[in-house]
VOBA-1610 file (N, C-alpha, C; in pm, whole numbers, padded with zeros to 5 digits, always signed):
BEGIN
Unk+02829-03924+02705Unk+02757-03927+02580Unk+02859-03905+02468Unk+02849-03990+02367Unk+02942-03978+02255Unk+02906-03857+02170Unk+03000-03814+02085Unk+02976-03698+02000Unk+02860-03725+01903Unk+02851-03849+01851Unk+02744-03883+01759Unk+02608-03878+01831Unk+02603-03928+01953Unk+02479-03926+02030Unk+02438-03782+02061Unk+02537-03697+02090Unk+02507-03556+02119Unk+02447-03487+01997Unk+02502-03514+01878Unk+02448-03456+01755Unk+02305-03504+01728Unk+02281-03633+01752Unk+02146-03686+01732Unk+02047-03620+01828Unk+02093-03599+01953Unk+02008-03535+02052Unk+01975-03392+02008Unk+02076-03314+01966Unk+02055-03177+01921Unk+01965-03172+01798Unk+01982-03266+01707Unk+01898-03271+01588Unk+01753-03299+01627Unk+01732-03391+01719Unk+01596-03423+01764Unk+01531-03302+01830Unk+01605-03231+01915Unk+01552-03111+01980Unk+01516-03006+01875Unk+01605-02986+01777Unk+01580-02889+01671Unk+01457-02923+01591Unk+01437-03051+01558Unk+01321-03092+01480Unk+01191-03074+01559Unk+01198-03095+01691Unk+01077-03077+01772Unk+01047-02929+01792Unk+01150-02845+01800Unk+01130-02703+01826Unk+01085-02626+01702Unk+01122-02672+01584Unk+01092-02597+01461Unk+00943-02572+01443Unk+00854-02671+01455Unk+00711-02640+01439Unk+00659-02543+01543Unk+00714-02550+01665Unk+00668-02461+01772Unk+00700-02315+01740Unk+00808-02292+01667Unk+00845-02155+01633Unk+00743-02092+01540Unk+00671-02172+01464Unk+00578-02118+01366Unk+00433-02119+01411Unk+00404-02173+01527Unk+00267-02169+01578Unk+00230-02024+01606Unk+00118-01979+01554Unk+00076-01841+01573Unk+00136-01748+01469Unk+00224-01798+01386Unk+00285-01713+01284Unk+00236-01757+01147Unk+00108-01780+01136Unk+00051-01824+01010Unk+00066-01719+00903Unk+00011-01747+00789Unk+00025-01658+00675Unk-00041-01522+00701Unk-00138-01517+00791Unk-00203-01390+00820Unk-00339-01381+00754Unk-00395-01264+00764Unk-00528-01238+00708Unk-00515-01170+00573Unk-00607-01201+00484Unk-00609-01131+00355Unk-00713-01020+00364Unk-00684-00910+00296Unk-00773-00795+00296Unk-00789-00749+00152Unk-00913-00730+00110Unk-00938-00674-00023Unk-01060-00585-00012Unk-01082-00506-00115Unk-01198-00420-00110Unk-01198-00314-00216Unk-01278-00209-00190Unk-01298-00099-00284Unk-01269+00033-00215Unk-01222+00129-00293Unk-01203+00265-00244Unk-01291+00355-00330Unk-01376+00436-00264Unk-01466+00525-00337Unk-01453+00668-00287Unk-01491+00762-00372Unk-01502+00903-00336Unk-01626+00956-00405Unk-01715+01015-00328Unk-01841+01067-00380Unk-01918+00961-00459Unk-01915+00837-00410Unk-01989+00728-00471Unk-01925+00667-00595Unk-01810+00719-00637Unk-01743+00668-00757Unk-01612+00598-00719Unk-01569+00497-00797Unk-01442+00430-00767Unk-01324+00527-00778Unk-01234+00516-00684Unk-01108+00591-00688Unk-01018+00518-00786Unk-00950+00590-00873Unk-00878+00526-00983Unk-00726+00518-00965Unk-00678+00539-00844Unk-00534+00529-00822Unk-00499+00560-00678Unk-00369+00559-00651Unk-00320+00584-00516Unk-00290+00453-00446Unk-00284+00459-00313Unk-00258+00338-00236Unk-00328+00345-00101Unk-00355+00226-00047Unk-00416+00209+00084Unk-00309+00149+00175Unk-00296+00203+00297Unk-00202+00148+00394Unk-00279+00111+00520Unk-00250-00007+00573Unk-00307-00051+00700Unk-00193-00054+00801Unk-00210+00020+00911Unk-00109+00033+01014Unk-00162-00028+01143Unk-00100-00138+01192Unk-00149-00199+01316Unk-00151-00098+01431Unk-00256-00105+01514Unk-00273-00013+01627Unk-00245-00090+01755Unk-00170-00028+01844Unk-00141-00090+01974Unk-00269-00098+02056Unk-00284-00208+02127Unk-00398-00222+02216Unk-00352-00189+02357Unk-00446-00165+02445Unk-00413-00127+02582Unk-00325-00233+02647Unk-00208-00192+02691Unk-00117-00283+02758Unk-00029-00366+02666Unk-00039-00347+02536Unk+00043-00426+02443Unk+00084-00340+02324Unk+00199-00372+02269Unk+00245-00300+02150Unk+00173-00352+02027Unk+00174-00272+01923Unk+00113-00313+01795Unk+00193-00430+01738Unk+00123-00528+01685Unk+00188-00643+01623Unk+00182-00627+01472Unk+00289-00666+01407Unk+00292-00663+01262Unk+00343-00530+01210Unk+00372-00529+01083Unk+00424-00410+01016Unk+00315-00347+00932Unk+00328-00217+00904Unk+00232-00154+00811Unk+00242-00222+00675Unk+00131-00229+00606Unk+00131-00291+00474Unk+00045-00207+00380Unk+00096-00188+00259Unk+00027-00103+00162Unk-00009-00184+00038Unk-00111-00137-00031Unk-00152-00199-00157Unk-00193-00089-00254Unk-00160-00105-00381Unk-00203-00005-00478Unk-00354-00015-00503Unk-00414+00099-00532Unk-00556+00102-00570Unk-00559+00093-00722Unk-00628-00008-00773Unk-00638-00030-00917Unk-00730+00071-00984Unk-00727+00077-01115Unk-00807+00174-01189Unk-00957+00155-01171Unk-01001+00038-01123Unk-01144+00015-01098Unk-01180+00038-00951Unk-01084+00089-00872Unk-01110+00119-00732Unk-01085+00006-00636Unk-01040-00108-00684Unk-01019-00224-00597Unk-00874-00228-00548Unk-00854-00297-00436Unk-00720-00324-00383Unk-00721-00462-00321Unk-00602-00521-00304Unk-00593-00654-00247Unk-00460-00671-00175Unk-00469-00723-00052Unk-00352-00757+00028Unk-00366-00906+00061Unk-00295-00993-00010Unk-00313-01137+00011Unk-00235-01191+00131Unk-00308-01229+00235Unk-00256-01302+00351Unk-00128-01247+00412Unk-00121-01116+00429Unk-00001-01059+00491Unk-00033-00971+00612Unk-00158-00958+00646Unk-00199-00865+00751Unk-00230-00942+00879Unk-00180-00893+00992Unk-00211-00955+01120Unk-00351-00913+01163Unk-00418-01001+01235Unk-00551-00970+01285Unk-00541-00863+01393Unk-00645-00782+01406Unk-00650-00679+01508Unk-00693-00545+01450Unk-00686-00443+01532Unk-00726-00308+01492Unk-00615-00245+01409Unk-00656-00178+01299Unk-00561-00111+01209Unk-00609+00028+01175Unk-00514+00122+01167Unk-00543+00255+01117Unk-00542+00246+00965Unk-00639+00311+00901Unk-00650+00310+00754Unk-00600+00444+00701Unk-00508+00438+00605Unk-00457+00560+00543Unk-00466+00548+00392Unk-00483+00662+00327Unk-00487+00666+00181Unk-00386+00768+00132Unk-00311+00730+00028Unk-00217+00821-00038Unk-00261+00839-00182Unk-00277+00964-00228Unk-00319+00986-00366Unk-00209+00945-00464Unk-00247+00924-00589Unk-00145+00888-00688Unk-00050+01005-00711Unk+00073+00971-00744Unk+00168+01078-00776Unk+00152+01115-00924Unk+00178+01239-00954Unk+00172+01286-01092Unk+00303+01357-01124Unk+00345+01344-01246Unk+00468+01410-01287Unk+00440+01556-01321Unk+00529+01642-01274Unk+00516+01783-01309Unk+00575+01804-01447Unk+00510+01888-01527Unk+00563+01912-01661Unk+00698+01984-01654Unk+00783+01953-01750Unk+00913+02018-01754Unk+00897+02161-01802Unk+00988+02247-01758Unk+00986+02386-01798Unk+01129+02428-01826Unk+01151+02488-01939Unk+01287+02527-01976Unk+01327+02663-01921Unk+01239+02727-01846Unk+01270+02856-01786Unk+01228+02975-01870Unk+01183+02951-01991Unk+01139+03061-02079Unk+00987+03065-02084Unk+00935+03184-02098Unk+00791+03198-02112Unk+00719+03172-01981Unk+00592+03150-01994Unk+00508+03124-01877Unk+00528+02979-01832Unk+00550+02957-01702Unk+00566+02819-01656Unk+00435+02742-01675Unk+00447+02612-01704Unk+00325+02532-01720Unk+00251+02519-01587Unk+00120+02499-01597Unk+00039+02479-01477Unk+00079+02349-01411Unk+00080+02350-01278Unk+00104+02226-01205Unk-00018+02137-01221Unk+00005+02008-01243Unk-00110+01919-01261Unk-00190+01904-01131Unk-00317+01880-01147Unk-00404+01853-01033Unk-00381+01709-00988Unk-00363+01692-00859Unk-00344+01557-00805Unk-00482+01503-00767Unk-00525+01396-00835Unk-00657+01342-00803Unk-00665+01294-00658Unk-00772+01325-00592Unk-00802+01281-00456Unk-00710+01340-00350Unk-00633+01444-00386Unk-00547+01510-00288Unk-00635+01573-00179Unk-00592+01563-00057Unk-00667+01621+00055Unk-00781+01535+00103Unk-00797+01416+00046Unk-00906+01328+00090Unk-00848+01221+00182Unk-00930+01177+00276Unk-00886+01074+00370Unk-01002+00979+00397Unk-00972+00860+00450Unk-01079+00764+00479Unk-01177+00817+00583Unk-01305+00796+00557Unk-01410+00837+00651Unk-01394+00759+00781Unk-01376+00629+00771Unk-01351+00544+00888Unk-01199+00530+00900Unk-01143+00578+01010Unk-00997+00579+01023Unk-00940+00452+01084Unk-01025+00367+01142Unk-00979+00240+01198Unk-01072+00127+01158Unk-01013+00011+01136Unk-01090-00109+01102Unk-01038-00226+01184Unk-01125-00324+01206Unk-01085-00448+01272Unk-01065-00554+01166Unk-00946-00611+01163Unk-00914-00720+01071Unk-00924-00850+01150Unk-01000-00944+01098Unk-01015-01074+01162Unk-00932-01177+01087Unk-00917-01295+01146Unk-00845-01401+01078Unk-00918-01441+00951Unk-00844-01484+00851Unk-00905-01525+00725Unk-00918-01411+00627Unk-01029-01411+00552Unk-01050-01314+00445Unk-01135-01198+00494Unk-01094-01076+00463Unk-01164-00955+00504Unk-01197-00871+00382Unk-01316-00813+00380Unk-01361-00727+00269Unk-01390-00588+00326Unk-01327-00484+00270Unk-01346-00348+00317Unk-01397-00258+00207Unk-01477-00161+00242Unk-01512-00051+00153Unk-01460+00074+00222Unk-01368+00142+00156Unk-01307+00262+00212Unk-01363+00382+00138Unk-01436+00466+00210Unk-01494+00585+00150Unk-01406+00704+00183Unk-01361+00774+00079Unk-01280+00893+00100Unk-01368+01016+00111Unk-01333+01103+00204Unk-01405+01229+00225Unk-01300+01340+00231Unk-01341+01465+00210Unk-01245+01575+00224Unk-01177+01569+00360Unk-01046+01595+00361Unk-00966+01585+00484Unk-01022+01663+00600Unk-00988+01614+00717Unk-01040+01676+00840Unk-00943+01777+00895
//
């Protein structure tokens, strides 16, 4: 086989193999929804979805987080793998006031939703578009 024929053969194999590498590796599932506490929208923080291993198999995909908007909504566009996921919530961070060391130190700010966690700790994500309502309750 000539060198030119060998290159053509390798190119043809590469072109045929490329689509096969991406089968099953689609864009993923999109997840959006609302986060509430005591019936009211949560106004900050973040939601994290962590893939859970199934019996006999490792968890697929990486954890993915999304910020919670001021109206309580969040959105993860087409980056989540289908399957069971652990749901986690992180409260918004707040800056501590500066103190020059004189006088009474300022009060530490209250962190909204601190100590709260999702009522449902696992969700099933299916292919396509998913809508979740995450209710926060006092930590367990």
